[in-house]
Backbone as ProteinMPNN parsed JSONL, in Angstrom:
{"seq_chain_A": "MLALDLPDRESALGILELLRGNLEWVKIGLQMYIKYGAPFVREVAGLGFKIFLDLKLHDIPNTVASAVGSLRGLPVSMLTIHTCGGREMMSRAVESAQAINPDLLVLGVTVLTSFDDAGLAETGVSLPPSKQVELLAQLAAESGMKGLVCSPLEIEPLRKILPPDIKLVTPGIRPAGSDLNEQKRIMTPAMAAAAGANFIVVGRPVLMAVNPVEAARAIIEELK", "coords_chain_A": {"N_chain_A": [[291.757, -59.84, 235.293], [291.908, -58.544, 238.223], [293.913, -56.186, 239.671], [294.677, -55.566, 242.297], [295.308, -53.072, 244.073], [295.373, -51.532, 246.347], [295.348, -49.416, 249.337], [294.778, -50.281, 251.874], [293.355, -52.923, 253.764], [290.427, -52.99, 254.022], [289.211, -51.45, 252.049], [289.88, -53.006, 249.946], [288.71, -55.589, 250.603], [286.215, -54.749, 250.309], [285.762, -53.74, 247.838], [286.28, -56.505, 246.882], [283.799, -58.005, 248.043], [281.854, -56.906, 246.436], [282.321, -57.527, 244.053], [282.272, -60.032, 243.864], [281.739, -63.413, 241.847], [281.767, -61.71, 239.567], [284.495, -61.556, 238.855], [287.407, -63.837, 238.057], [289.707, -63.964, 239.079], [292.428, -62.688, 241.023], [295.284, -60.024, 241.428], [297.421, -59.92, 243.717], [299.631, -57.517, 244.772], [302.974, -56.125, 245.618], [302.213, -54.053, 247.475], [299.935, -54.286, 249.013], [300.585, -57.457, 250.136], [303.192, -56.868, 251.319], [302.417, -55.449, 253.177], [300.079, -56.85, 254.778], [300.641, -59.771, 254.237], [300.821, -63.503, 254.135], [298.26, -64.279, 255.458], [296.401, -62.364, 254.363], [296.623, -63.185, 251.941], [295.235, -65.531, 251.854], [292.58, -64.782, 252.975], [291.476, -63.513, 250.565], [291.651, -65.459, 248.889], [289.623, -67.383, 249.766], [287.289, -66.099, 249.711], [286.596, -66.985, 247.097], [288.507, -66.556, 245.037], [290.91, -66.966, 242.673], [294.558, -66.707, 242.91], [296.899, -64.45, 241.921], [299.775, -63.564, 242.46], [301.94, -60.981, 242.81], [304.609, -60.424, 243.003], [307.523, -59.891, 241.864], [309.998, -61.157, 242.292], [313.586, -61.175, 242.368], [316.841, -62.084, 242.906], [319.636, -63.52, 244.472], [319.923, -66.849, 242.928], [319.548, -68.928, 244.705], [318.307, -67.367, 247.094], [315.859, -66.4, 245.599], [315.018, -69.204, 245.069], [314.754, -70.298, 247.665], [312.576, -68.358, 248.299], [310.393, -69.075, 246.842], [310.08, -71.378, 247.517], [308.96, -71.182, 250.14], [306.336, -70.674, 249.817], [305.197, -72.576, 250.34], [301.483, -74.268, 250.561], [300.502, -72.115, 250.605], [297.554, -70.442, 248.899], [298.354, -69.845, 245.889], [298.263, -69.136, 242.856], [299.594, -68.073, 240.73], [302.933, -66.633, 240.2], [305.325, -64.015, 240.27], [308.262, -63.664, 239.033], [311.607, -61.899, 238.385], [312.803, -61.691, 234.92], [315.14, -60.71, 234.315], [317.044, -61.693, 236.255], [318.266, -63.845, 235.579], [319.245, -66.701, 233.688], [319.637, -68.889, 235.839], [318.55, -68.622, 238.011], [316.047, -68.002, 237.489], [315.572, -70.863, 236.317], [316.044, -72.302, 238.826], [313.704, -71.396, 240.414], [311.58, -72.154, 239.267], [311.758, -74.88, 239.304], [311.508, -75.15, 241.805], [309.068, -74.332, 242.849], [307.785, -76.442, 241.422], [308.196, -78.227, 242.915], [306.931, -77.693, 245.368], [304.402, -77.275, 244.311], [302.738, -78.495, 241.71], [300.916, -76.822, 239.829], [301.555, -74.569, 239.867], [302.111, -71.345, 238.572], [304.774, -70.112, 237.513], [305.751, -66.62, 236.63], [307.311, -65.073, 234.217], [308.838, -61.608, 234.667], [309.533, -58.853, 231.931], [309.833, -56.295, 230.942], [309.167, -53.908, 232.344], [305.801, -51.72, 232.294], [305.963, -49.071, 232.57], [308.119, -48.341, 231.223], [309.41, -46.626, 228.84], [311.638, -46.08, 225.747], [313.685, -44.203, 226.504], [313.573, -44.258, 229.222], [314.361, -46.875, 229.667], [317.033, -46.979, 228.591], [318.332, -45.364, 230.44], [319.099, -46.824, 232.625], [320.983, -48.435, 231.31], [320.423, -50.071, 229.466], [320.806, -50.65, 225.812], [319.29, -51.65, 224.053], [316.04, -51.188, 222.635], [312.291, -51.249, 224.199], [310.828, -53.022, 223.117], [312.666, -55.09, 221.942], [314.109, -55.711, 224.016], [312.24, -57.153, 225.616], [311.898, -59.19, 223.97], [314.454, -60.53, 224.064], [314.585, -61.334, 226.834], [312.292, -63.059, 227.071], [313.391, -65.146, 225.556], [315.186, -66.108, 226.649], [313.779, -66.719, 229.329], [311.962, -68.901, 228.404], [313.997, -70.859, 227.691], [314.877, -71.35, 230.05], [312.773, -72.949, 231.057], [310.493, -71.732, 231.865], [307.251, -70.965, 232.095], [305.159, -69.116, 231.508], [304.798, -65.64, 230.974], [305.07, -61.81, 232.158], [304.041, -59.166, 229.992], [304.224, -55.897, 227.86], [301.33, -55.334, 226.069], [301.659, -54.544, 223.757], [303.649, -56.542, 222.67], [302.664, -58.682, 222.578], [302.188, -60.089, 219.966], [304.715, -59.962, 218.362], [305.959, -61.677, 220.633], [304.608, -64.243, 220.091], [305.234, -65.32, 217.834], [308.267, -66.371, 218.251], [308.239, -67.712, 220.326], [307.505, -70.586, 222.311], [304.236, -72.415, 221.636], [302.785, -72.829, 224.227], [303.334, -71.325, 226.503], [301.966, -68.921, 228.481], [300.502, -65.901, 228.116], [300.561, -62.731, 230.296], [299.423, -59.897, 230.635], [299.424, -56.381, 231.682], [299.053, -53.1, 231.569], [296.784, -52.148, 230.245], [294.247, -50.471, 229.309], [290.659, -49.646, 229.087], [289.129, -47.834, 226.455], [289.375, -44.239, 226.731], [289.974, -44.161, 229.043], [292.318, -42.642, 231.956], [295.633, -42.806, 231.283], [297.67, -42.82, 233.367], [300.756, -43.519, 234.477], [301.33, -45.6, 232.652], [303.033, -46.627, 229.692], [303.286, -48.117, 227.433], [300.471, -49.287, 226.497], [297.357, -51.072, 225.621], [293.654, -51.577, 224.638], [291.296, -53.215, 226.401], [290.184, -55.271, 224.235], [291.82, -55.116, 222.011], [293.869, -56.423, 223.45], [293.066, -58.758, 223.576], [292.649, -59.694, 221.106], [295.031, -59.845, 220.242], [296.077, -61.996, 221.382], [296.579, -62.183, 223.778], [296.885, -64.335, 227.287], [295.972, -63.475, 229.462], [294.519, -60.737, 231.109], [295.272, -57.67, 232.946], [293.972, -55.444, 234.788], [293.165, -52.582, 236.736], [292.978, -49.529, 238.164], [291.171, -48.605, 236.26], [289.207, -50.153, 237.048], [288.906, -50.487, 239.817], [288.642, -47.768, 240.756], [286.342, -46.957, 239.576], [283.067, -45.134, 239.577], [281.071, -47.046, 239.825], [282.516, -49.943, 240.185], [281.71, -52.751, 239.252], [279.991, -52.453, 237.026], [282.101, -51.456, 235.604], [283.799, -53.309, 235.391], [282.434, -55.314, 234.294], [281.451, -54.233, 231.994], [284.418, -54.404, 230.468], [284.632, -57.106, 230.734], [282.464, -57.734, 228.771], [283.441, -56.075, 226.586], [285.922, -57.414, 225.955], [284.561, -60.3, 224.874]], "CA_chain_A": [[292.518, -59.946, 236.466], [291.868, -57.337, 239.178], [294.851, -55.648, 240.134], [294.342, -55.144, 244.015], [296.422, -52.167, 244.184], [294.46, -50.248, 247.297], [295.565, -48.577, 250.218], [294.514, -50.966, 252.901], [292.707, -54.438, 253.668], [289.153, -52.603, 254.206], [288.972, -50.737, 250.652], [290.489, -54.248, 249.046], [287.72, -56.201, 250.935], [284.976, -54.144, 250.041], [285.518, -54.087, 246.608], [286.055, -57.756, 246.456], [282.894, -58.439, 248.128], [281.336, -56.112, 245.095], [282.9, -58.332, 242.033], [282.271, -61.54, 243.668], [280.856, -63.687, 241.155], [281.783, -61.381, 238.601], [285.545, -61.884, 238.223], [287.667, -65.398, 238.88], [291.382, -63.904, 239.312], [292.616, -61.214, 241.852], [296.34, -59.491, 241.4], [298.144, -58.729, 245.094], [301.095, -56.974, 244.544], [303.766, -55.623, 246.794], [301.919, -53.071, 248.775], [299.181, -55.426, 250.136], [301.239, -58.232, 250.663], [304.188, -56.269, 252.414], [301.41, -54.717, 254.56], [299.036, -57.611, 255.271], [300.745, -60.945, 254.181], [299.74, -64.501, 253.667], [296.817, -64.355, 255.573], [295.532, -61.784, 253.32], [295.875, -63.897, 250.442], [294.401, -66.78, 252.695], [291.321, -64.487, 253.037], [290.805, -63.316, 249.481], [290.923, -66.894, 248.294], [288.499, -68.062, 250.929], [286.021, -65.382, 248.788], [286.476, -67.521, 245.826], [289.067, -65.554, 243.956], [292.158, -67.531, 242.198], [295.457, -65.766, 243.39], [297.84, -64.256, 241.429], [300.745, -63.032, 243.506], [302.933, -60.374, 241.833], [306.11, -59.763, 244.29], [308.684, -59.839, 241.28], [311.215, -61.636, 242.954], [314.494, -60.686, 241.801], [317.877, -62.016, 243.713], [320.412, -64.606, 243.788], [319.079, -67.961, 242.532], [319.472, -69.506, 246.124], [317.531, -66.953, 247.652], [314.477, -66.968, 245.034], [313.897, -70.26, 244.851], [313.832, -70.443, 249.118], [311.045, -67.783, 248.636], [309.465, -69.72, 246.263], [309.667, -72.757, 248.557], [308.397, -70.439, 251.683], [304.762, -70.02, 249.399], [304.19, -73.842, 250.44], [300.695, -74.24, 251.301], [299.578, -71.154, 250.314], [296.705, -70.968, 248.023], [298.597, -69.023, 245.054], [298.312, -70.22, 241.164], [300.583, -67.622, 239.868], [303.608, -65.697, 240.822], [306.167, -63.471, 239.051], [309.78, -63.227, 239.256], [312.272, -61.061, 237.265], [313.958, -61.958, 234.256], [316.647, -60.014, 234.322], [317.878, -62.344, 237.396], [319.391, -64.886, 234.86], [319.126, -68.418, 233.75], [319.916, -70.223, 236.509], [317.461, -67.912, 239.18], [314.666, -68.617, 236.698], [315.285, -72.354, 236.351], [315.569, -72.94, 240.259], [312.597, -70.893, 240.689], [310.645, -73.348, 238.393], [311.902, -76.271, 239.988], [311.228, -75.161, 243.465], [307.584, -74.109, 242.381], [307.623, -77.629, 240.841], [308.391, -79.13, 244.229], [305.68, -77.123, 246.447], [302.998, -76.848, 243.692], [303.15, -78.478, 240.46], [300.187, -75.955, 239.209], [301.63, -73.249, 240.444], [302.588, -70.818, 237.344], [305.762, -68.749, 237.574], [305.422, -65.7, 235.373], [308.7, -64.17, 233.993], [308.452, -60.298, 234.268], [310.341, -58.929, 231.002], [310.265, -55.143, 230.968], [308.128, -52.969, 233.312], [304.88, -51.257, 231.223], [306.469, -47.885, 232.716], [309.564, -48.038, 230.534], [309.786, -46.249, 227.569], [313.074, -46.052, 224.906], [314.4, -43.025, 227.12], [313.346, -44.929, 230.747], [315.017, -48.283, 229.525], [318.156, -46.471, 228.329], [319.159, -44.571, 231.493], [319.509, -48.058, 233.283], [322.265, -48.565, 230.521], [319.947, -50.945, 228.191], [320.678, -49.842, 224.809], [317.812, -52.065, 223.401], [314.474, -50.728, 222.878], [311.991, -52.027, 225.006], [310.414, -54.578, 222.379], [313.52, -55.912, 221.597], [314.722, -56.379, 224.914], [311.221, -58.182, 226.101], [312.136, -60.429, 223.083], [315.714, -61.35, 224.398], [314.678, -61.846, 228.023], [311.538, -64.125, 226.985], [313.428, -66.391, 224.898], [315.91, -66.618, 227.962], [312.694, -67.374, 230.236], [311.29, -70.269, 227.648], [315.174, -71.604, 227.885], [315.096, -71.766, 231.454], [311.846, -73.762, 231.749], [309.307, -70.685, 232.459], [305.865, -71.471, 231.123], [304.355, -68.042, 231.646], [305.371, -64.327, 230.833], [304.438, -60.797, 231.848], [304.97, -58.527, 228.983], [303.17, -55.399, 227.474], [300.361, -56.069, 225.173], [302.444, -54.357, 222.233], [304.674, -57.421, 222.262], [302.453, -60.256, 222.597], [302.27, -60.787, 218.574], [305.755, -60.858, 218.142], [306.598, -62.85, 221.334], [303.811, -65.359, 219.858], [306.535, -65.646, 216.739], [309.109, -66.683, 218.626], [307.904, -68.854, 221.933], [306.53, -72.087, 222.222], [303.042, -71.945, 221.813], [301.861, -73.014, 225.302], [303.466, -70.13, 226.781], [301.143, -68.053, 228.729], [301.012, -64.097, 228.503], [300.114, -62.038, 231.371], [299.434, -58.392, 229.552], [298.99, -55.298, 232.362], [298.957, -51.848, 230.387], [295.349, -52.098, 230.091], [292.842, -49.193, 229.756], [289.658, -49.531, 228.266], [288.973, -46.555, 225.655], [288.513, -43.174, 227.236], [290.44, -44.424, 230.176], [293.644, -42.02, 232.331], [296.82, -43.797, 231.109], [298.49, -42.761, 234.203], [302.082, -43.742, 234.184], [301.869, -46.683, 231.718], [303.242, -45.757, 228.375], [302.94, -48.886, 226.39], [298.957, -49.767, 226.419], [296.135, -51.445, 224.698], [292.553, -51.892, 225.159], [290.953, -55.122, 226.408], [289.902, -55.959, 223.072], [292.976, -55.362, 221.263], [295.059, -57.283, 223.69], [292.307, -60.213, 223.432], [292.796, -60.043, 219.562], [296.559, -60.234, 219.864], [296.758, -63.193, 221.844], [296.856, -62.171, 225.624], [296.039, -65.08, 227.57], [295.021, -62.841, 230.628], [294.806, -58.96, 231.181], [295.265, -57.218, 234.32], [293.354, -54.32, 235.365], [293.419, -52.159, 237.966], [292.238, -48.371, 238.467], [289.605, -48.453, 235.586], [287.94, -50.424, 237.853], [288.968, -49.71, 241.505], [288.252, -46.203, 241.079], [285.263, -46.224, 238.635], [281.647, -44.813, 240.411], [280.217, -48.281, 239.793], [283.081, -50.915, 239.865], [280.744, -53.822, 239.291], [279.872, -52.012, 236.233], [283.067, -50.953, 234.716], [284.185, -54.75, 235.244], [281.358, -56.028, 233.432], [282.156, -53.639, 230.671], [285.325, -54.81, 230.102], [284.222, -58.423, 230.114], [281.655, -57.982, 227.714], [284.653, -55.796, 225.629], [286.334, -59.011, 225.508], [284.003, -61.313, 224.67]], "C_chain_A": [[292.653, -58.68, 237.149], [293.099, -57.194, 239.764], [294.384, -54.92, 241.416], [295.3, -54.252, 244.724], [295.807, -50.714, 245.146], [295.411, -50.276, 248.628], [295.881, -50.004, 251.773], [293.389, -51.818, 252.585], [290.84, -54.032, 253.582], [288.386, -52.314, 252.537], [288.918, -52.056, 249.838], [289.102, -55.122, 249.319], [286.329, -55.687, 250.412], [284.575, -54.056, 248.365], [285.267, -55.422, 246.182], [284.601, -58.032, 246.891], [281.754, -57.953, 246.736], [281.28, -57.191, 244.065], [283.138, -59.716, 242.511], [281.094, -62.147, 242.628], [280.775, -63.147, 239.751], [283.148, -61.543, 237.701], [286.212, -63.321, 239.053], [289.069, -64.619, 239.403], [291.187, -62.536, 240.232], [294.294, -61.255, 241.62], [296.725, -58.882, 243.046], [299.596, -59.012, 244.6], [301.78, -56.972, 246.126], [303.406, -55.138, 247.947], [300.759, -54.028, 249.754], [299.998, -56.298, 250.852], [302.57, -58.103, 251.813], [303.335, -55.89, 253.553], [300.324, -55.991, 255.247], [299.383, -59.252, 255.157], [300.189, -62.29, 254.07], [298.52, -64.586, 254.444], [296.156, -63.506, 254.875], [295.022, -62.348, 252.051], [295.171, -65.025, 250.667], [292.953, -66.258, 252.367], [291.055, -63.903, 251.603], [290.637, -64.345, 248.929], [289.938, -67.733, 248.834], [287.26, -66.966, 250.318], [285.748, -66.089, 247.525], [287.477, -67.084, 244.841], [290.259, -66.778, 243.78], [293.346, -66.422, 242.664], [296.521, -65.438, 242.479], [298.864, -63.354, 241.613], [302.132, -62.245, 242.542], [304.115, -59.654, 243.013], [307.217, -59.838, 243.169], [309.85, -59.809, 241.774], [312.175, -61.366, 242.001], [316.001, -60.767, 242.841], [318.746, -63.108, 243.609], [319.507, -65.803, 243.761], [318.576, -68.601, 243.873], [318.274, -68.93, 246.934], [316.141, -66.894, 246.978], [314.227, -68.039, 245.162], [313.626, -70.613, 246.526], [312.836, -69.697, 249.154], [310.12, -68.298, 248.081], [308.643, -70.815, 246.996], [308.639, -72.167, 249.709], [306.732, -70.001, 251.015], [304.16, -71.822, 249.543], [302.882, -73.752, 251.162], [299.926, -73.086, 251.294], [298.712, -70.986, 249.025], [297.036, -69.654, 246.561], [298.757, -69.797, 244.087], [299.071, -69.282, 240.434], [301.278, -66.76, 240.615], [304.944, -65.201, 240.038], [307.749, -63.174, 239.593], [310.196, -62.476, 237.931], [312.955, -61.496, 236.334], [315.194, -62.099, 234.021], [317.559, -60.902, 235.386], [318.63, -63.295, 236.565], [318.548, -66.434, 234.859], [318.935, -69.216, 234.949], [318.636, -69.707, 237.636], [316.307, -68.404, 238.558], [314.581, -69.978, 236.87], [315.104, -72.524, 238.282], [314.445, -72.502, 240.423], [311.597, -71.796, 239.817], [310.723, -74.545, 239.147], [311.586, -76.263, 241.422], [309.584, -74.867, 243.583], [307.212, -75.671, 242.122], [307.215, -78.811, 242.246], [307.318, -78.996, 245.179], [304.271, -77.379, 245.683], [302.95, -77.233, 242.468], [301.991, -77.727, 239.521], [300.662, -74.549, 239.089], [302.621, -72.407, 238.988], [303.532, -69.515, 237.704], [305.752, -68.045, 236.324], [307.237, -64.89, 235.619], [308.207, -62.352, 233.79], [309.885, -59.55, 233.369], [310.475, -57.539, 231.46], [308.835, -54.199, 231.433], [307.304, -52.063, 232.159], [305.391, -49.888, 231.321], [307.551, -47.464, 232.025], [309.367, -47.606, 229.209], [311.207, -46.434, 227.258], [313.897, -45.515, 226.15], [314.639, -43.58, 228.698], [314.598, -46.275, 230.657], [316.992, -47.961, 229.339], [319.444, -45.895, 229.703], [319.38, -45.784, 232.368], [321.069, -48.63, 232.481], [321.989, -50.038, 229.521], [319.996, -50.348, 227.042], [319.379, -50.619, 224.005], [316.773, -51.183, 223.242], [313.629, -51.807, 223.369], [311.231, -53.433, 224.495], [311.358, -55.331, 222.294], [314.181, -56.648, 222.912], [313.629, -57.674, 225.8], [311.672, -59.119, 225.417], [313.321, -61.269, 223.823], [315.408, -61.662, 225.648], [313.114, -62.933, 227.911], [312.267, -65.201, 226.407], [314.304, -67.005, 225.917], [314.955, -67.336, 228.859], [312.609, -68.657, 229.756], [312.679, -71.109, 227.589], [315.077, -72.111, 228.956], [314.167, -72.457, 232.059], [310.666, -72.952, 232.362], [308.057, -70.904, 230.912], [304.78, -70.207, 231.156], [305.211, -66.718, 231.452], [304.392, -62.953, 231.296], [304.864, -59.878, 230.955], [303.917, -57.359, 228.734], [302.196, -55.779, 226.319], [300.697, -55.774, 223.869], [303.15, -55.128, 222.019], [304.265, -58.501, 222.261], [302.516, -61.035, 220.989], [303.565, -60.888, 218.508], [306.592, -61.749, 218.984], [305.705, -64.091, 220.616], [304.667, -65.742, 218.607], [307.507, -66.138, 217.295], [309.202, -67.435, 219.887], [307.425, -69.759, 221.291], [304.67, -71.52, 222.389], [302.121, -71.898, 223.05], [302.384, -72.301, 226.243], [302.348, -69.228, 227.071], [301.363, -66.824, 229.055], [300.238, -63.332, 229.102], [300.091, -60.442, 230.751], [298.755, -57.324, 230.856], [299.347, -54.315, 231.22], [297.506, -51.948, 229.949], [294.597, -51.268, 230.234], [292.098, -49.346, 228.658], [289.718, -48.005, 227.79], [288.681, -45.476, 226.155], [289.56, -43.265, 228.685], [292.195, -42.952, 230.611], [294.706, -43.299, 232.242], [297.619, -43.593, 232.267], [300.066, -42.851, 234.197], [302.657, -44.889, 233.16], [302.078, -45.526, 230.265], [303.019, -46.826, 227.223], [301.456, -49.705, 226.77], [298.448, -50.245, 225.194], [294.85, -51.426, 225.256], [292.167, -53.151, 225.399], [290.815, -55.648, 225.245], [290.989, -56.158, 222.272], [293.807, -56.033, 221.804], [294.314, -58.691, 223.621], [292.433, -60.398, 221.725], [294.227, -60.723, 219.487], [296.868, -61.103, 220.344], [297.022, -63.282, 223.085], [296.139, -63.493, 226.086], [295.11, -64.696, 228.859], [295.554, -61.349, 230.603], [294.252, -58.495, 232.589], [294.87, -55.538, 234.147], [293.075, -53.886, 236.477], [292.729, -50.703, 238.25], [291.27, -48.414, 237.231], [288.4, -49.014, 236.306], [287.702, -50.272, 239.338], [288.53, -48.369, 241.565], [287.201, -45.618, 240.271], [284.204, -45.963, 239.812], [281.778, -46.342, 240.791], [281.499, -49.612, 239.636], [282.895, -52.096, 239.231], [280.614, -53.46, 237.815], [280.954, -52.064, 235.211], [283.789, -52.546, 234.514], [283.417, -55.536, 234.604], [281.26, -55.668, 232.205], [283.212, -54.117, 229.914], [285.273, -56.446, 229.477], [283.503, -58.375, 229.019], [282.675, -57.083, 226.283], [285.34, -57.096, 224.952], [285.605, -60.306, 225.001], [283.869, -60.668, 223.121]], "O_chain_A": [[293.417, -57.808, 236.735], [293.451, -58.149, 240.455], [293.802, -53.836, 241.447], [295.954, -54.558, 245.721], [295.773, -49.511, 244.885], [296.166, -51.23, 248.819], [296.903, -50.381, 252.346], [292.634, -51.706, 251.619], [290.079, -54.854, 253.071], [287.372, -52.817, 252.054], [287.963, -52.221, 249.08], [288.395, -55.363, 248.341], [285.434, -56.492, 250.152], [283.484, -54.239, 247.824], [284.381, -55.706, 245.376], [283.968, -58.385, 245.896], [280.972, -58.751, 246.22], [280.31, -57.582, 243.416], [283.894, -60.506, 241.946], [279.956, -61.695, 242.501], [280.095, -63.665, 238.865], [283.2, -61.636, 236.475], [285.841, -63.796, 240.126], [289.339, -65.018, 240.536], [290.294, -61.688, 240.237], [294.781, -62.385, 241.603], [296.429, -57.771, 243.487], [300.309, -59.956, 244.258], [301.441, -57.454, 247.207], [303.837, -55.415, 249.067], [300.853, -54.324, 250.945], [300.211, -56.09, 252.046], [302.87, -58.843, 252.75], [303.636, -56.056, 254.735], [299.864, -55.77, 256.367], [298.675, -60.047, 255.775], [298.971, -62.309, 253.894], [297.608, -65.117, 253.808], [295.016, -63.918, 254.661], [293.985, -62.27, 251.391], [294.505, -65.531, 249.764], [292.17, -66.932, 251.698], [289.827, -63.825, 251.568], [289.557, -64.493, 248.357], [289.517, -68.741, 248.266], [286.136, -67.303, 250.689], [284.724, -65.821, 246.898], [287.172, -67.313, 243.67], [290.486, -67.492, 244.757], [292.98, -65.251, 242.764], [297.192, -66.439, 242.228], [298.868, -62.332, 240.927], [302.989, -62.791, 241.847], [304.198, -58.567, 243.583], [308.266, -59.855, 243.812], [310.639, -58.865, 241.798], [311.818, -61.288, 240.825], [316.331, -59.769, 243.481], [318.638, -63.745, 242.561], [318.477, -65.838, 244.435], [317.38, -68.771, 244.105], [317.394, -69.654, 247.398], [315.199, -67.297, 247.661], [313.04, -68.218, 245.433], [312.547, -71.115, 246.84], [311.96, -70.047, 249.946], [308.985, -68.175, 248.541], [307.453, -71.107, 247.115], [307.62, -72.771, 250.045], [306.023, -69.173, 251.588], [303.115, -72.266, 249.067], [302.907, -73.249, 252.285], [298.84, -73.0, 251.867], [299.231, -71.444, 248.007], [296.22, -68.782, 246.262], [299.249, -70.923, 244.168], [299.289, -69.673, 239.287], [300.748, -66.121, 241.523], [305.535, -65.955, 239.266], [308.093, -62.456, 240.532], [309.587, -62.378, 236.866], [314.055, -61.85, 236.758], [315.996, -62.978, 233.706], [318.782, -60.779, 235.319], [319.772, -63.531, 236.962], [317.724, -67.0, 235.577], [318.117, -70.134, 235.006], [317.829, -70.558, 238.011], [315.605, -69.233, 239.137], [313.631, -70.423, 237.514], [314.045, -72.846, 238.82], [313.748, -73.477, 240.702], [310.508, -71.802, 240.392], [309.725, -75.128, 239.57], [311.431, -77.277, 242.101], [308.991, -75.302, 244.571], [306.222, -76.074, 242.732], [306.399, -79.713, 242.437], [306.817, -79.965, 245.75], [303.223, -77.632, 246.277], [303.135, -76.262, 241.735], [302.101, -78.026, 238.332], [300.234, -73.642, 238.377], [303.655, -72.9, 238.536], [303.213, -68.373, 238.038], [305.746, -68.57, 235.21], [307.928, -64.455, 236.541], [307.405, -61.95, 232.947], [311.021, -59.588, 233.842], [311.237, -57.408, 232.418], [307.787, -53.98, 230.825], [307.943, -51.671, 231.183], [305.365, -49.287, 230.247], [307.966, -46.312, 232.156], [309.116, -48.506, 228.407], [311.998, -46.834, 228.112], [314.678, -46.253, 226.75], [315.691, -43.377, 229.304], [315.493, -46.487, 231.475], [317.913, -48.597, 229.852], [320.664, -45.968, 229.847], [320.284, -45.428, 233.124], [322.024, -49.127, 233.078], [322.821, -50.798, 229.025], [319.245, -49.375, 226.972], [318.57, -49.933, 223.38], [316.821, -50.237, 224.028], [313.894, -52.995, 223.181], [311.064, -54.491, 225.101], [311.075, -56.496, 222.573], [314.646, -57.788, 222.93], [314.005, -58.693, 226.38], [311.962, -60.118, 226.074], [313.188, -62.454, 224.129], [316.118, -62.634, 225.904], [312.954, -63.623, 228.918], [311.839, -66.317, 226.703], [314.27, -68.219, 226.119], [315.225, -68.493, 229.182], [313.06, -69.581, 230.433], [312.428, -72.299, 227.395], [315.164, -73.336, 229.039], [314.269, -72.74, 233.252], [309.955, -73.432, 233.245], [308.02, -70.954, 229.683], [303.613, -70.409, 230.82], [306.385, -66.786, 231.814], [303.213, -62.899, 230.948], [306.071, -59.638, 230.981], [302.798, -57.535, 229.214], [302.553, -56.746, 225.646], [300.273, -56.423, 222.913], [303.746, -54.847, 220.978], [305.012, -59.452, 222.031], [302.802, -62.219, 220.812], [303.896, -62.07, 218.589], [307.55, -62.409, 218.583], [306.368, -65.128, 220.641], [304.651, -66.97, 218.525], [307.989, -66.741, 216.336], [310.289, -67.718, 220.389], [307.024, -69.85, 220.13], [304.139, -70.604, 223.017], [301.07, -71.261, 223.119], [301.807, -72.627, 227.28], [301.734, -68.731, 226.127], [302.122, -66.46, 229.952], [299.142, -63.119, 228.583], [301.203, -60.027, 230.428], [297.542, -57.454, 231.027], [299.839, -54.66, 230.145], [297.442, -51.612, 228.767], [294.105, -51.15, 231.356], [292.52, -49.256, 227.505], [290.203, -47.105, 228.474], [287.454, -45.384, 226.194], [289.792, -42.209, 229.274], [292.922, -42.511, 229.721], [294.677, -44.369, 232.85], [298.556, -44.39, 232.223], [300.544, -41.821, 233.721], [303.831, -45.121, 232.871], [301.655, -44.419, 229.933], [302.597, -46.435, 226.134], [301.532, -50.781, 227.362], [298.853, -50.0, 224.058], [294.834, -51.245, 226.473], [292.582, -54.115, 224.756], [291.422, -56.713, 225.132], [291.193, -57.278, 221.804], [294.691, -56.47, 221.068], [295.0, -59.713, 223.613], [292.227, -61.531, 221.288], [294.536, -61.763, 218.906], [298.007, -61.463, 220.046], [297.605, -64.246, 223.581], [295.084, -63.855, 225.565], [294.057, -65.207, 229.24], [296.638, -60.915, 230.213], [293.21, -58.802, 233.167], [295.454, -54.686, 233.477], [292.711, -54.681, 237.344], [291.597, -50.901, 238.691], [290.183, -48.054, 237.684], [287.214, -48.684, 236.301], [286.649, -50.014, 239.921], [288.018, -47.957, 242.606], [286.983, -44.416, 240.123], [284.395, -46.489, 240.909], [282.391, -46.794, 241.758], [281.2, -50.349, 238.697], [283.853, -52.571, 238.621], [281.228, -54.287, 237.141], [280.797, -52.613, 234.12], [284.283, -52.829, 233.423], [283.884, -56.643, 234.338], [281.026, -56.475, 231.305], [283.027, -54.278, 228.707], [285.631, -56.904, 228.392], [283.945, -59.08, 228.112], [282.571, -57.49, 225.126], [285.277, -57.569, 223.818], [286.275, -61.31, 224.76], [283.297, -61.303, 222.235]]}, "name": "protein", "num_of_chains": 1, "seq": "MLALDLPDRESALGILELLRGNLEWVKIGLQMYIKYGAPFVREVAGLGFKIFLDLKLHDIPNTVASAVGSLRGLPVSMLTIHTCGGREMMSRAVESAQAINPDLLVLGVTVLTSFDDAGLAETGVSLPPSKQVELLAQLAAESGMKGLVCSPLEIEPLRKILPPDIKLVTPGIRPAGSDLNEQKRIMTPAMAAAAGANFIVVGRPVLMAVNPVEAARAIIEELK"}
């Protein structure tokens, strides 16, 4: 899944035109959605891509449920919410998604991949990231969630405690030799696939490559 984290619509569409036919999924995050909104989602979907809308919703249950409901008619296949919003918020989000589109997969974000032990402790969470992920993941499964976003390093332990039908989407993916940027908990594409990821999310290694098509194809070949 290509993380479309770019500053403007023109840059994004330029990359997508190059990658048409090479990739199936595009992740649209806060930066692009706030700037361009639903019309941009429709434009990208119109190019033939499936849409992962990464908004990481987190609010009181009614507000999140209403926000999910506002996506009715929008060509979105996946949507993220924060699992730390709690059981009721997650359950209401899932119910709202089912009402507008039974095929919409609501993904729970556990612990952001920019966190390490020290960073998480600063927020008042005493558990290390891996244990906090497990706690939130189990709560998400109990709340009816069928997908999670997690660090690739947590895939294997999560597979041991979660129902087998839960989809795992993993950012923090860096091909060998890539700049780590702010990511702390990473794996290569091949490692993540071997660990059991259903989807991997890659941004800068493709977006900032001299040849994005070659970079994307190299990752796909590595996954094979």
